[in-house]
Each structure stands twice: as C-alpha cells, then as structure tokens.
Chimera marker file (.cmm) of the C-alpha trace (Angstrom):
<marker_set name="trace">
<marker id="1" x="6.934" y="-12.171" z="-4.935" r="1" g="1" b="0" radius="0.5"/>
<marker id="2" x="6.733" y="-8.857" z="-6.708" r="1" g="1" b="0" radius="0.5"/>
<marker id="3" x="4.387" y="-5.873" z="-6.599" r="1" g="1" b="0" radius="0.5"/>
<marker id="4" x="3.604" y="-5.083" z="-10.225" r="1" g="1" b="0" radius="0.5"/>
<marker id="5" x="1.568" y="-1.936" z="-9.544" r="1" g="1" b="0" radius="0.5"/>
<marker id="6" x="-0.905" y="-0.291" z="-7.218" r="1" g="1" b="0" radius="0.5"/>
<marker id="7" x="-3.719" y="1.326" z="-9.165" r="1" g="1" b="0" radius="0.5"/>
<marker id="8" x="-7.063" y="3.027" z="-8.608" r="1" g="1" b="0" radius="0.5"/>
<marker id="9" x="-5.704" y="4.756" z="-5.511" r="1" g="1" b="0" radius="0.5"/>
<marker id="10" x="-8.329" y="6.879" z="-3.775" r="1" g="1" b="0" radius="0.5"/>
<marker id="11" x="-7.624" y="9.097" z="-0.782" r="1" g="1" b="0" radius="0.5"/>
<marker id="12" x="-10.201" y="8.968" z="1.989" r="1" g="1" b="0" radius="0.5"/>
<marker id="13" x="-11.178" y="12.258" z="3.586" r="1" g="1" b="0" radius="0.5"/>
<marker id="14" x="-9.862" y="12.402" z="7.176" r="1" g="1" b="0" radius="0.5"/>
<marker id="15" x="-9.775" y="15.570" z="9.321" r="1" g="1" b="0" radius="0.5"/>
<marker id="16" x="-6.438" y="14.665" z="10.933" r="1" g="1" b="0" radius="0.5"/>
<marker id="17" x="-3.716" y="16.421" z="8.938" r="1" g="1" b="0" radius="0.5"/>
<marker id="18" x="-0.837" y="14.062" z="9.827" r="1" g="1" b="0" radius="0.5"/>
<marker id="19" x="-2.670" y="10.880" z="8.735" r="1" g="1" b="0" radius="0.5"/>
<marker id="20" x="-3.582" y="9.996" z="5.180" r="1" g="1" b="0" radius="0.5"/>
<marker id="21" x="-5.822" y="7.009" z="4.405" r="1" g="1" b="0" radius="0.5"/>
<marker id="22" x="-6.006" y="5.405" z="0.964" r="1" g="1" b="0" radius="0.5"/>
<marker id="23" x="-7.562" y="2.436" z="-0.782" r="1" g="1" b="0" radius="0.5"/>
<marker id="24" x="-6.514" y="0.844" z="-4.035" r="1" g="1" b="0" radius="0.5"/>
<marker id="25" x="-5.963" y="-2.314" z="-6.012" r="1" g="1" b="0" radius="0.5"/>
<marker id="26" x="-2.595" y="-4.087" z="-5.767" r="1" g="1" b="0" radius="0.5"/>
<marker id="27" x="-1.421" y="-6.269" z="-8.666" r="1" g="1" b="0" radius="0.5"/>
<marker id="28" x="0.904" y="-8.934" z="-7.280" r="1" g="1" b="0" radius="0.5"/>
<marker id="29" x="3.022" y="-11.567" z="-8.985" r="1" g="1" b="0" radius="0.5"/>
<marker id="30" x="3.328" y="-14.437" z="-6.517" r="1" g="1" b="0" radius="0.5"/>
<marker id="31" x="5.036" y="-16.980" z="-8.780" r="1" g="1" b="0" radius="0.5"/>
<marker id="32" x="6.321" y="-17.050" z="-12.347" r="1" g="1" b="0" radius="0.5"/>
<marker id="33" x="2.876" y="-17.295" z="-13.969" r="1" g="1" b="0" radius="0.5"/>
<marker id="34" x="0.640" y="-16.523" z="-11.000" r="1" g="1" b="0" radius="0.5"/>
<marker id="35" x="-0.611" y="-12.913" z="-10.853" r="1" g="1" b="0" radius="0.5"/>
<marker id="36" x="-3.442" y="-11.772" z="-8.616" r="1" g="1" b="0" radius="0.5"/>
<marker id="37" x="-5.212" y="-8.532" z="-7.771" r="1" g="1" b="0" radius="0.5"/>
<marker id="38" x="-6.303" y="-7.686" z="-4.237" r="1" g="1" b="0" radius="0.5"/>
<marker id="39" x="-8.044" y="-4.691" z="-2.733" r="1" g="1" b="0" radius="0.5"/>
<marker id="40" x="-5.865" y="-2.969" z="-0.117" r="1" g="1" b="0" radius="0.5"/>
<marker id="41" x="-6.289" y="-0.192" z="2.413" r="1" g="1" b="0" radius="0.5"/>
<marker id="42" x="-3.247" y="1.687" z="3.629" r="1" g="1" b="0" radius="0.5"/>
<marker id="43" x="-2.358" y="4.688" z="5.706" r="1" g="1" b="0" radius="0.5"/>
<marker id="44" x="0.643" y="6.964" z="5.991" r="1" g="1" b="0" radius="0.5"/>
<marker id="45" x="1.153" y="8.686" z="9.321" r="1" g="1" b="0" radius="0.5"/>
<marker id="46" x="3.795" y="11.328" z="9.937" r="1" g="1" b="0" radius="0.5"/>
<marker id="47" x="5.235" y="10.835" z="13.406" r="1" g="1" b="0" radius="0.5"/>
<marker id="48" x="6.382" y="13.766" z="15.613" r="1" g="1" b="0" radius="0.5"/>
<marker id="49" x="9.974" y="12.866" z="14.746" r="1" g="1" b="0" radius="0.5"/>
<marker id="50" x="9.231" y="13.423" z="11.041" r="1" g="1" b="0" radius="0.5"/>
<marker id="51" x="9.373" y="9.743" z="10.099" r="1" g="1" b="0" radius="0.5"/>
<marker id="52" x="6.541" y="8.220" z="8.089" r="1" g="1" b="0" radius="0.5"/>
<marker id="53" x="4.830" y="5.030" z="9.235" r="1" g="1" b="0" radius="0.5"/>
<marker id="54" x="2.987" y="3.000" z="6.610" r="1" g="1" b="0" radius="0.5"/>
<marker id="55" x="0.303" y="0.485" z="7.584" r="1" g="1" b="0" radius="0.5"/>
<marker id="56" x="-1.231" y="-1.908" z="5.036" r="1" g="1" b="0" radius="0.5"/>
<marker id="57" x="-4.345" y="-4.094" z="5.294" r="1" g="1" b="0" radius="0.5"/>
<marker id="58" x="-5.544" y="-6.612" z="2.713" r="1" g="1" b="0" radius="0.5"/>
<marker id="59" x="-9.307" y="-6.839" z="2.163" r="1" g="1" b="0" radius="0.5"/>
<marker id="60" x="-9.157" y="-10.457" z="0.974" r="1" g="1" b="0" radius="0.5"/>
<marker id="61" x="-6.972" y="-13.372" z="2.096" r="1" g="1" b="0" radius="0.5"/>
<marker id="62" x="-3.925" y="-14.325" z="0.035" r="1" g="1" b="0" radius="0.5"/>
<marker id="63" x="-2.381" y="-17.778" z="-0.170" r="1" g="1" b="0" radius="0.5"/>
<marker id="64" x="1.118" y="-16.444" z="0.432" r="1" g="1" b="0" radius="0.5"/>
<marker id="65" x="3.155" y="-15.581" z="3.581" r="1" g="1" b="0" radius="0.5"/>
<marker id="66" x="1.996" y="-12.169" z="4.800" r="1" g="1" b="0" radius="0.5"/>
<marker id="67" x="5.265" y="-10.778" z="6.185" r="1" g="1" b="0" radius="0.5"/>
<marker id="68" x="7.135" y="-10.536" z="2.843" r="1" g="1" b="0" radius="0.5"/>
<marker id="69" x="3.930" y="-9.491" z="1.081" r="1" g="1" b="0" radius="0.5"/>
<marker id="70" x="3.244" y="-6.587" z="3.467" r="1" g="1" b="0" radius="0.5"/>
<marker id="71" x="6.921" y="-5.567" z="3.371" r="1" g="1" b="0" radius="0.5"/>
<marker id="72" x="6.894" y="-5.413" z="-0.439" r="1" g="1" b="0" radius="0.5"/>
<marker id="73" x="3.637" y="-3.429" z="-0.435" r="1" g="1" b="0" radius="0.5"/>
<marker id="74" x="5.062" y="-0.948" z="2.091" r="1" g="1" b="0" radius="0.5"/>
<marker id="75" x="8.146" y="-0.438" z="-0.084" r="1" g="1" b="0" radius="0.5"/>
<marker id="76" x="5.980" y="0.135" z="-3.181" r="1" g="1" b="0" radius="0.5"/>
<marker id="77" x="3.777" y="2.632" z="-1.302" r="1" g="1" b="0" radius="0.5"/>
<marker id="78" x="6.843" y="4.431" z="0.043" r="1" g="1" b="0" radius="0.5"/>
<marker id="79" x="8.176" y="4.748" z="-3.515" r="1" g="1" b="0" radius="0.5"/>
<marker id="80" x="4.823" y="6.137" z="-4.740" r="1" g="1" b="0" radius="0.5"/>
<marker id="81" x="4.837" y="8.667" z="-1.907" r="1" g="1" b="0" radius="0.5"/>
<marker id="82" x="8.437" y="9.653" z="-2.564" r="1" g="1" b="0" radius="0.5"/>
<marker id="83" x="7.713" y="10.244" z="-6.253" r="1" g="1" b="0" radius="0.5"/>
<marker id="84" x="4.542" y="12.242" z="-5.529" r="1" g="1" b="0" radius="0.5"/>
<marker id="85" x="2.209" y="9.749" z="-7.231" r="1" g="1" b="0" radius="0.5"/>
<marker id="86" x="-0.354" y="9.511" z="-4.419" r="1" g="1" b="0" radius="0.5"/>
<marker id="87" x="-3.521" y="11.623" z="-4.772" r="1" g="1" b="0" radius="0.5"/>
<marker id="88" x="-4.043" y="14.696" z="-2.598" r="1" g="1" b="0" radius="0.5"/>
<link id1="1" id2="2" r="1" g="1" b="0" radius="0.2"/>
<link id1="2" id2="3" r="1" g="1" b="0" radius="0.2"/>
<link id1="3" id2="4" r="1" g="1" b="0" radius="0.2"/>
<link id1="4" id2="5" r="1" g="1" b="0" radius="0.2"/>
<link id1="5" id2="6" r="1" g="1" b="0" radius="0.2"/>
<link id1="6" id2="7" r="1" g="1" b="0" radius="0.2"/>
<link id1="7" id2="8" r="1" g="1" b="0" radius="0.2"/>
<link id1="8" id2="9" r="1" g="1" b="0" radius="0.2"/>
<link id1="9" id2="10" r="1" g="1" b="0" radius="0.2"/>
<link id1="10" id2="11" r="1" g="1" b="0" radius="0.2"/>
<link id1="11" id2="12" r="1" g="1" b="0" radius="0.2"/>
<link id1="12" id2="13" r="1" g="1" b="0" radius="0.2"/>
<link id1="13" id2="14" r="1" g="1" b="0" radius="0.2"/>
<link id1="14" id2="15" r="1" g="1" b="0" radius="0.2"/>
<link id1="15" id2="16" r="1" g="1" b="0" radius="0.2"/>
<link id1="16" id2="17" r="1" g="1" b="0" radius="0.2"/>
<link id1="17" id2="18" r="1" g="1" b="0" radius="0.2"/>
<link id1="18" id2="19" r="1" g="1" b="0" radius="0.2"/>
<link id1="19" id2="20" r="1" g="1" b="0" radius="0.2"/>
<link id1="20" id2="21" r="1" g="1" b="0" radius="0.2"/>
<link id1="21" id2="22" r="1" g="1" b="0" radius="0.2"/>
<link id1="22" id2="23" r="1" g="1" b="0" radius="0.2"/>
<link id1="23" id2="24" r="1" g="1" b="0" radius="0.2"/>
<link id1="24" id2="25" r="1" g="1" b="0" radius="0.2"/>
<link id1="25" id2="26" r="1" g="1" b="0" radius="0.2"/>
<link id1="26" id2="27" r="1" g="1" b="0" radius="0.2"/>
<link id1="27" id2="28" r="1" g="1" b="0" radius="0.2"/>
<link id1="28" id2="29" r="1" g="1" b="0" radius="0.2"/>
<link id1="29" id2="30" r="1" g="1" b="0" radius="0.2"/>
<link id1="30" id2="31" r="1" g="1" b="0" radius="0.2"/>
<link id1="31" id2="32" r="1" g="1" b="0" radius="0.2"/>
<link id1="32" id2="33" r="1" g="1" b="0" radius="0.2"/>
<link id1="33" id2="34" r="1" g="1" b="0" radius="0.2"/>
<link id1="34" id2="35" r="1" g="1" b="0" radius="0.2"/>
<link id1="35" id2="36" r="1" g="1" b="0" radius="0.2"/>
<link id1="36" id2="37" r="1" g="1" b="0" radius="0.2"/>
<link id1="37" id2="38" r="1" g="1" b="0" radius="0.2"/>
<link id1="38" id2="39" r="1" g="1" b="0" radius="0.2"/>
<link id1="39" id2="40" r="1" g="1" b="0" radius="0.2"/>
<link id1="40" id2="41" r="1" g="1" b="0" radius="0.2"/>
<link id1="41" id2="42" r="1" g="1" b="0" radius="0.2"/>
<link id1="42" id2="43" r="1" g="1" b="0" radius="0.2"/>
<link id1="43" id2="44" r="1" g="1" b="0" radius="0.2"/>
<link id1="44" id2="45" r="1" g="1" b="0" radius="0.2"/>
<link id1="45" id2="46" r="1" g="1" b="0" radius="0.2"/>
<link id1="46" id2="47" r="1" g="1" b="0" radius="0.2"/>
<link id1="47" id2="48" r="1" g="1" b="0" radius="0.2"/>
<link id1="48" id2="49" r="1" g="1" b="0" radius="0.2"/>
<link id1="49" id2="50" r="1" g="1" b="0" radius="0.2"/>
<link id1="50" id2="51" r="1" g="1" b="0" radius="0.2"/>
<link id1="51" id2="52" r="1" g="1" b="0" radius="0.2"/>
<link id1="52" id2="53" r="1" g="1" b="0" radius="0.2"/>
<link id1="53" id2="54" r="1" g="1" b="0" radius="0.2"/>
<link id1="54" id2="55" r="1" g="1" b="0" radius="0.2"/>
<link id1="55" id2="56" r="1" g="1" b="0" radius="0.2"/>
<link id1="56" id2="57" r="1" g="1" b="0" radius="0.2"/>
<link id1="57" id2="58" r="1" g="1" b="0" radius="0.2"/>
<link id1="58" id2="59" r="1" g="1" b="0" radius="0.2"/>
<link id1="59" id2="60" r="1" g="1" b="0" radius="0.2"/>
<link id1="60" id2="61" r="1" g="1" b="0" radius="0.2"/>
<link id1="61" id2="62" r="1" g="1" b="0" radius="0.2"/>
<link id1="62" id2="63" r="1" g="1" b="0" radius="0.2"/>
<link id1="63" id2="64" r="1" g="1" b="0" radius="0.2"/>
<link id1="64" id2="65" r="1" g="1" b="0" radius="0.2"/>
<link id1="65" id2="66" r="1" g="1" b="0" radius="0.2"/>
<link id1="66" id2="67" r="1" g="1" b="0" radius="0.2"/>
<link id1="67" id2="68" r="1" g="1" b="0" radius="0.2"/>
<link id1="68" id2="69" r="1" g="1" b="0" radius="0.2"/>
<link id1="69" id2="70" r="1" g="1" b="0" radius="0.2"/>
<link id1="70" id2="71" r="1" g="1" b="0" radius="0.2"/>
<link id1="71" id2="72" r="1" g="1" b="0" radius="0.2"/>
<link id1="72" id2="73" r="1" g="1" b="0" radius="0.2"/>
<link id1="73" id2="74" r="1" g="1" b="0" radius="0.2"/>
<link id1="74" id2="75" r="1" g="1" b="0" radius="0.2"/>
<link id1="75" id2="76" r="1" g="1" b="0" radius="0.2"/>
<link id1="76" id2="77" r="1" g="1" b="0" radius="0.2"/>
<link id1="77" id2="78" r="1" g="1" b="0" radius="0.2"/>
<link id1="78" id2="79" r="1" g="1" b="0" radius="0.2"/>
<link id1="79" id2="80" r="1" g="1" b="0" radius="0.2"/>
<link id1="80" id2="81" r="1" g="1" b="0" radius="0.2"/>
<link id1="81" id2="82" r="1" g="1" b="0" radius="0.2"/>
<link id1="82" id2="83" r="1" g="1" b="0" radius="0.2"/>
<link id1="83" id2="84" r="1" g="1" b="0" radius="0.2"/>
<link id1="84" id2="85" r="1" g="1" b="0" radius="0.2"/>
<link id1="85" id2="86" r="1" g="1" b="0" radius="0.2"/>
<link id1="86" id2="87" r="1" g="1" b="0" radius="0.2"/>
<link id1="87" id2="88" r="1" g="1" b="0" radius="0.2"/>
</marker_set>
C-alpha cells in the first residue's frame, strides 16, 4: 500500500485557530497494478503541548485494511504540512 499523492486540497473555513480542516482526493496504490482515488477529509489540530494531531476520514469505503491505510495517509499529510504544501 502506497499513497501516490493527495491533490485538490481545499481548506475549510473554521473560526477556531488551532484546528485546520481540509478535503482532498487521495491517489492510492493498493497492489502492483491496482490504483484508486478516494475523497478524504482530514484535520490537523495543534494540542496545548505543541504536538499536532492528524485525523483522517474516508468518504467512500475501501476494500483494504483501514489501519495501515489511515497510517499511511497521516504520514503523507504530515509530510505535506512539514513542507508547507497545505493551503492557508
């Protein structure tokens, strides 16, 4: 399982400054020749300790175990955030 890219990321307007909500399209490679695209919603919340918590929700079901899928998506989102590639 591999996250190829997350594209069409749109930030949702939320009045709480320590929470950021986004939606986008995740391109996933589940097997060697099996690639799918799924709509995702995710949020990044900055905790009082300074740590960031990322939550991910899939809009459509996926025929793949969710734990490794969500973990890979969280890592990809964390990398996008670290590199400053999420919209403001």
